[in-house]
C-alpha positions as CSV (number, residue, x, y, z in Angstrom):
1,M,100.7,41.4,137.0
2,D,99.7,37.8,137.2
3,F,102.1,35.7,139.3
4,E,100.6,32.5,137.9
5,T,101.5,33.4,134.3
6,V,105.1,34.3,135.3
7,K,105.3,31.2,137.5
8,G,104.1,29.0,134.5
9,M,106.6,30.5,132.1
10,I,109.5,30.0,134.6
11,A,108.5,26.5,135.4
12,D,108.4,25.6,131.7
13,Q,111.7,27.3,131.0
14,L,113.5,25.7,133.9
15,K,111.7,22.3,133.9
16,V,110.6,22.6,137.5
17,D,107.3,21.8,139.3
18,P,105.2,25.0,139.3
19,A,104.0,24.0,142.8
20,T,107.5,24.6,144.1
21,I,107.7,28.2,142.9
22,T,106.7,31.0,145.2
23,P,107.3,34.8,144.9
24,E,110.3,34.3,147.3
25,S,111.9,31.6,145.1
26,R,115.4,32.7,144.0
27,L,116.0,32.1,140.3
28,M,119.6,30.9,140.6
29,E,119.8,29.5,144.0
30,D,116.4,27.8,144.5
31,L,115.4,27.1,140.9
32,K,118.9,26.4,139.6
33,A,118.7,28.8,136.6
34,D,122.0,29.6,135.0
35,S,122.8,32.8,133.0
36,A,121.6,31.3,129.7
37,N,118.3,30.4,131.3
38,I,117.9,33.9,132.7
39,M,118.5,35.4,129.2
40,V,116.0,33.1,127.5
41,M,113.5,33.9,130.3
42,I,114.0,37.6,129.9
43,M,113.4,37.4,126.1
44,D,110.3,35.3,126.6
45,L,109.0,37.8,129.2
46,E,109.8,40.8,126.9
47,D,107.8,39.1,124.0
48,R,104.9,38.0,126.1
49,F,104.4,41.3,128.0
50,G,105.6,43.7,125.3
51,I,108.3,45.2,127.6
52,T,112.0,45.8,127.4
53,V,114.3,44.7,130.4
54,E,117.3,46.9,130.6
55,D,120.6,45.1,130.8
56,D,121.5,46.8,134.1
57,Q,118.2,45.5,135.6
58,I,118.6,41.9,134.8
59,M,121.0,41.1,137.7
60,K,118.5,42.8,140.1
61,L,115.9,40.3,139.3
62,R,116.9,37.7,141.9
63,T,113.5,36.3,142.9
64,V,110.2,35.4,141.0
65,G,108.6,38.2,143.0
66,D,111.2,40.6,141.6
67,V,110.3,39.5,138.0
68,V,106.6,40.0,138.6
69,N,107.1,43.5,140.2
70,Y,109.5,44.6,137.4
71,I,106.9,43.6,134.7
72,A,104.1,45.3,136.6
73,K,106.1,48.6,136.7
74,A,107.3,48.3,133.1
75,K,103.8,47.9,131.6
C-alpha cells in the first residue's frame, strides 16, 4: 500500500499540509478530523481502492498508518 497516496487523499480531505502527516498521525486528535470527515474519507478510500470498510472497523482506524495497513490487508 502506498502511504503517499493515502496521505495525499487525507490531506486533500482535511485541508492539511501533507508534510505534517506521518503514519503515526492520529486522524481525530492530530489532524482534527470529525466523524463526517472520517465517513467521507472512508467512502473515498473504498472507491479508490475497490475495498469495503466494515462499520465495526471504522473506529479502529485511529492513525494514518492504521488506514494504510487496513487497505493493504483488504486488497
